One Martini backbone bead per residue (centre of mass of N, CA, C, O) as a GRO file, in nm:
protein
  210
    1UNK     BB    1  13.628 -10.103  -8.683
    2UNK     BB    2  13.509 -10.236  -8.396
    3UNK     BB    3  13.272 -10.128  -8.154
    4UNK     BB    4  13.212 -10.174  -7.839
    5UNK     BB    5  12.936 -10.232  -7.616
    6UNK     BB    6  12.855 -10.120  -7.300
    7UNK     BB    7  12.671 -10.251  -7.047
    8UNK     BB    8  12.479 -10.091  -6.803
    9UNK     BB    9  12.386 -10.262  -6.525
   10UNK     BB   10  12.311 -10.038  -6.328
   11UNK     BB   11  12.086  -9.907  -6.499
   12UNK     BB   12  11.918 -10.162  -6.534
   13UNK     BB   13  11.863 -10.196  -6.231
   14UNK     BB   14  11.698  -9.933  -6.205
   15UNK     BB   15  11.471 -10.010  -6.397
   16UNK     BB   16  11.381 -10.269  -6.249
   17UNK     BB   17  11.323 -10.126  -5.982
   18UNK     BB   18  11.106  -9.938  -6.089
   19UNK     BB   19  10.913 -10.161  -6.189
   20UNK     BB   20  10.880 -10.301  -5.914
   21UNK     BB   21  10.771 -10.043  -5.749
   22UNK     BB   22  10.548  -9.986  -6.013
   23UNK     BB   23  10.364 -10.230  -6.101
   24UNK     BB   24  10.075 -10.139  -6.031
   25UNK     BB   25  10.071  -9.877  -6.193
   26UNK     BB   26  10.127 -10.005  -6.471
   27UNK     BB   27   9.881 -10.192  -6.480
   28UNK     BB   28   9.667  -9.965  -6.461
   29UNK     BB   29   9.750  -9.817  -6.718
   30UNK     BB   30   9.697 -10.056  -6.906
   31UNK     BB   31   9.393 -10.077  -6.840
   32UNK     BB   32   9.317  -9.797  -6.935
   33UNK     BB   33   9.416  -9.833  -7.230
   34UNK     BB   34   9.234 -10.070  -7.288
   35UNK     BB   35   8.967  -9.919  -7.239
   36UNK     BB   36   9.015  -9.700  -7.447
   37UNK     BB   37   9.036  -9.889  -7.693
   38UNK     BB   38   8.762 -10.026  -7.653
   39UNK     BB   39   8.591  -9.768  -7.687
   40UNK     BB   40   8.687  -9.698  -7.974
   41UNK     BB   41   8.651  -9.995  -8.129
   42UNK     BB   42   8.335 -10.038  -8.015
   43UNK     BB   43   8.154  -9.808  -8.118
   44UNK     BB   44   8.048  -9.927  -8.407
   45UNK     BB   45   7.975 -10.235  -8.313
   46UNK     BB   46   7.782 -10.100  -8.078
   47UNK     BB   47   7.483  -9.950  -8.034
   48UNK     BB   48   7.465  -9.920  -7.723
   49UNK     BB   49   7.737  -9.778  -7.691
   50UNK     BB   50   7.666  -9.535  -7.869
   51UNK     BB   51   7.414  -9.442  -7.710
   52UNK     BB   52   7.561  -9.392  -7.441
   53UNK     BB   53   7.758  -9.176  -7.551
   54UNK     BB   54   7.539  -8.978  -7.648
   55UNK     BB   55   7.406  -8.933  -7.370
   56UNK     BB   56   7.658  -8.829  -7.227
   57UNK     BB   57   7.710  -8.586  -7.412
   58UNK     BB   58   7.441  -8.440  -7.375
   59UNK     BB   59   7.468  -8.399  -7.066
   60UNK     BB   60   7.737  -8.249  -7.079
   61UNK     BB   61   7.637  -8.008  -7.254
   62UNK     BB   62   7.383  -7.916  -7.099
   63UNK     BB   63   7.522  -7.839  -6.833
   64UNK     BB   64   7.736  -7.629  -6.979
   65UNK     BB   65   7.511  -7.433  -7.099
   66UNK     BB   66   7.292  -7.375  -6.833
   67UNK     BB   67   7.529  -7.341  -6.623
   68UNK     BB   68   7.717  -7.271  -6.364
   69UNK     BB   69   8.003  -7.303  -6.197
   70UNK     BB   70   7.900  -7.450  -5.939
   71UNK     BB   71   7.731  -7.676  -6.068
   72UNK     BB   72   7.954  -7.801  -6.239
   73UNK     BB   73   8.154  -7.862  -6.012
   74UNK     BB   74   7.974  -8.040  -5.835
   75UNK     BB   75   7.900  -8.250  -6.047
   76UNK     BB   76   8.189  -8.335  -6.119
   77UNK     BB   77   8.272  -8.422  -5.833
   78UNK     BB   78   8.051  -8.640  -5.781
   79UNK     BB   79   8.111  -8.822  -6.021
   80UNK     BB   80   8.410  -8.873  -5.951
   81UNK     BB   81   8.363  -8.972  -5.654
   82UNK     BB   82   8.235  -9.242  -5.721
   83UNK     BB   83   8.500  -9.382  -5.803
   84UNK     BB   84   8.658  -9.331  -5.540
   85UNK     BB   85   8.464  -9.476  -5.347
   86UNK     BB   86   8.478  -9.747  -5.486
   87UNK     BB   87   8.780  -9.790  -5.440
   88UNK     BB   88   8.773  -9.773  -5.132
   89UNK     BB   89   8.578 -10.007  -5.074
   90UNK     BB   90   8.716 -10.234  -5.238
   91UNK     BB   91   9.003 -10.192  -5.092
   92UNK     BB   92   8.881 -10.314  -4.807
   93UNK     BB   93   8.917 -10.577  -4.971
   94UNK     BB   94   9.021 -10.869  -5.134
   95UNK     BB   95   8.877 -10.791  -5.418
   96UNK     BB   96   9.044 -10.544  -5.523
   97UNK     BB   97   9.262 -10.684  -5.698
   98UNK     BB   98   9.044 -10.754  -5.926
   99UNK     BB   99   8.848 -10.498  -5.963
  100UNK     BB  100   9.014 -10.227  -6.003
  101UNK     BB  101   9.118 -10.252  -6.299
  102UNK     BB  102   8.816 -10.238  -6.413
  103UNK     BB  103   8.750  -9.956  -6.319
  104UNK     BB  104   8.967  -9.819  -6.490
  105UNK     BB  105   8.872  -9.938  -6.764
  106UNK     BB  106   8.592  -9.809  -6.762
  107UNK     BB  107   8.688  -9.515  -6.779
  108UNK     BB  108   8.840  -9.555  -7.044
  109UNK     BB  109   8.587  -9.635  -7.211
  110UNK     BB  110   8.437  -9.369  -7.182
  111UNK     BB  111   8.650  -9.194  -7.320
  112UNK     BB  112   8.670  -9.352  -7.584
  113UNK     BB  113   8.372  -9.317  -7.675
  114UNK     BB  114   8.373  -9.007  -7.671
  115UNK     BB  115   8.598  -8.967  -7.877
  116UNK     BB  116   8.469  -9.125  -8.110
  117UNK     BB  117   8.220  -8.945  -8.133
  118UNK     BB  118   8.358  -8.671  -8.181
  119UNK     BB  119   8.530  -8.756  -8.434
  120UNK     BB  120   8.298  -8.888  -8.617
  121UNK     BB  121   8.062  -8.652  -8.591
  122UNK     BB  122   8.258  -8.358  -8.562
  123UNK     BB  123   8.544  -8.359  -8.615
  124UNK     BB  124   8.712  -8.075  -8.562
  125UNK     BB  125   8.514  -7.986  -8.343
  126UNK     BB  126   8.558  -8.240  -8.166
  127UNK     BB  127   8.860  -8.204  -8.117
  128UNK     BB  128   8.838  -7.925  -7.980
  129UNK     BB  129   8.644  -8.009  -7.754
  130UNK     BB  130   8.825  -8.222  -7.626
  131UNK     BB  131   9.082  -8.043  -7.573
  132UNK     BB  132   8.918  -7.824  -7.392
  133UNK     BB  133   8.658  -7.960  -7.233
  134UNK     BB  134   8.779  -8.256  -7.147
  135UNK     BB  135   9.091  -8.322  -7.104
  136UNK     BB  136   9.194  -8.162  -6.855
  137UNK     BB  137   9.005  -8.292  -6.637
  138UNK     BB  138   9.053  -8.589  -6.721
  139UNK     BB  139   9.357  -8.604  -6.656
  140UNK     BB  140   9.336  -8.545  -6.354
  141UNK     BB  141   9.135  -8.771  -6.280
  142UNK     BB  142   9.298  -9.011  -6.384
  143UNK     BB  143   9.529  -8.977  -6.185
  144UNK     BB  144   9.351  -9.008  -5.931
  145UNK     BB  145   9.237  -9.291  -5.995
  146UNK     BB  146   9.507  -9.447  -6.013
  147UNK     BB  147   9.603  -9.375  -5.730
  148UNK     BB  148   9.362  -9.498  -5.582
  149UNK     BB  149   9.397  -9.786  -5.692
  150UNK     BB  150   9.678  -9.832  -5.577
  151UNK     BB  151   9.602  -9.802  -5.278
  152UNK     BB  152   9.384 -10.028  -5.283
  153UNK     BB  153   9.562 -10.262  -5.367
  154UNK     BB  154   9.755 -10.248  -5.125
  155UNK     BB  155   9.537 -10.292  -4.904
  156UNK     BB  156   9.415 -10.552  -5.021
  157UNK     BB  157   9.671 -10.721  -4.981
  158UNK     BB  158   9.674 -10.703  -4.672
  159UNK     BB  159   9.400 -10.840  -4.635
  160UNK     BB  160   9.462 -11.105  -4.791
  161UNK     BB  161   9.695 -11.208  -4.607
  162UNK     BB  162   9.504 -11.261  -4.354
  163UNK     BB  163   9.359 -11.519  -4.502
  164UNK     BB  164   9.590 -11.682  -4.461
  165UNK     BB  165   9.667 -11.958  -4.273
  166UNK     BB  166   9.991 -11.864  -4.192
  167UNK     BB  167   9.899 -11.592  -4.089
  168UNK     BB  168   9.956 -11.357  -3.873
  169UNK     BB  169   9.815 -11.147  -3.680
  170UNK     BB  170   9.714 -10.800  -3.754
  171UNK     BB  171   9.722 -10.449  -3.735
  172UNK     BB  172   9.534 -10.210  -3.952
  173UNK     BB  173   9.506  -9.923  -3.839
  174UNK     BB  174   9.750  -9.761  -3.963
  175UNK     BB  175   9.695  -9.839  -4.253
  176UNK     BB  176   9.407  -9.714  -4.262
  177UNK     BB  177   9.490  -9.429  -4.187
  178UNK     BB  178   9.675  -9.386  -4.434
  179UNK     BB  179   9.461  -9.449  -4.644
  180UNK     BB  180   9.276  -9.207  -4.575
  181UNK     BB  181   9.486  -8.982  -4.613
  182UNK     BB  182   9.540  -9.033  -4.916
  183UNK     BB  183   9.241  -8.986  -5.003
  184UNK     BB  184   9.229  -8.688  -4.932
  185UNK     BB  185   9.435  -8.602  -5.146
  186UNK     BB  186   9.277  -8.718  -5.388
  187UNK     BB  187   9.025  -8.539  -5.345
  188UNK     BB  188   9.175  -8.277  -5.413
  189UNK     BB  189   9.232  -8.358  -5.706
  190UNK     BB  190   8.934  -8.380  -5.784
  191UNK     BB  191   8.870  -8.084  -5.724
  192UNK     BB  192   9.058  -7.969  -5.938
  193UNK     BB  193   8.909  -8.098  -6.172
  194UNK     BB  194   8.635  -7.956  -6.119
  195UNK     BB  195   8.739  -7.666  -6.139
  196UNK     BB  196   8.841  -7.689  -6.428
  197UNK     BB  197   8.570  -7.759  -6.548
  198UNK     BB  198   8.418  -7.502  -6.457
  199UNK     BB  199   8.601  -7.288  -6.591
  200UNK     BB  200   8.597  -7.390  -6.881
  201UNK     BB  201   8.287  -7.392  -6.916
  202UNK     BB  202   8.239  -7.090  -6.851
  203UNK     BB  203   8.457  -6.965  -7.082
  204UNK     BB  204   8.425  -7.199  -7.347
  205UNK     BB  205   8.140  -7.306  -7.437
  206UNK     BB  206   8.073  -7.100  -7.669
  207UNK     BB  207   8.336  -7.153  -7.851
  208UNK     BB  208   8.289  -7.503  -7.818
  209UNK     BB  209   8.037  -7.576  -7.957
  210UNK     BB  210   7.833  -7.833  -8.124
   0.00000   0.00000   0.00000
């Protein structure tokens, strides 16, 4: 006897509604994964890419070998803040819609190249180094970056709509105020990432040195 399966259209509607409400976030995650894959699979094919990854790793290790907690935290925060400030500035213009996904993809490519270098050159030691020294802070910052890019794409869309010929003029003051407020929260998340980086580097750098 065949048993029919009833499709719950109500639940399907919830899924589609979730996708619709988070479409920008999903696109940004896809771009990050694309950049990650590009960094991993382009590592051996381009010597300049490999050299850049090696230079980045050397500076990463040197800072965490000879520096204290405060210096590592400040350096990590300022480097990460560069991406956040870039997202904020680009999101203030109509160009943000196009540029921001590639900013997220660029950061994914950096992580991808670093992972490829660690895994290919250092084997198990590289895997352990990535899991302990890189991944925790990187995961927090990646979440902050994607959230920042989502906010910037949203504000950039509002700016772009004002450039359309039949759009009536509107005041973006309150939108920009909320935009800045959300970025302050995102900066706190970046600070958490930097603190995690400083603490992990301070207490585990000797145990997981390359």
